[in-house]
C-alpha positions, 0 to 999 in steps of 0.5 A: 175546610175538611174535618178529618179524624184521626183513628187506629184499629186498635182504639176502643174509642175510636172503634165507638165514635166512628160506630156512634158518627154512622149510626148518626148518620154522618160520619160521611161528614169527617175523612177519617185517616187512620194512624198506622198507614204511611199517611197517618203516621206523616201526618201524627209526626207533624202534628205532633199527634199523641193519643187517639182519636184526634180531630184535625182541619185542613183548611187547602187554598190556591198555596195549597194546605195546613192542617191543625189540630182541632180545638175542645170546642170542635172536638167537644162538637165531633162527641156532641154530633156521635152521641146526637146532640141537636143543635151542635154550634 
């Protein structure tokens, strides 16, 4: 499973989240897709994303890949990691 963050260059919250994840040394755990790129627009449309930042999970198997939006608990984990909270569960 791959955690992916959908962000925008114009989004202040996205900038703060990415910088915080970088500062905590965990940004490399995430794939980052800019919502304004062709790939980002495709993901946003397919998943019905209406705001950023958004977390999605990409599940890959022998049949291809499937994506779903992160649950509120999974997004909370991202925020905790960005905040430097230890023992994220």
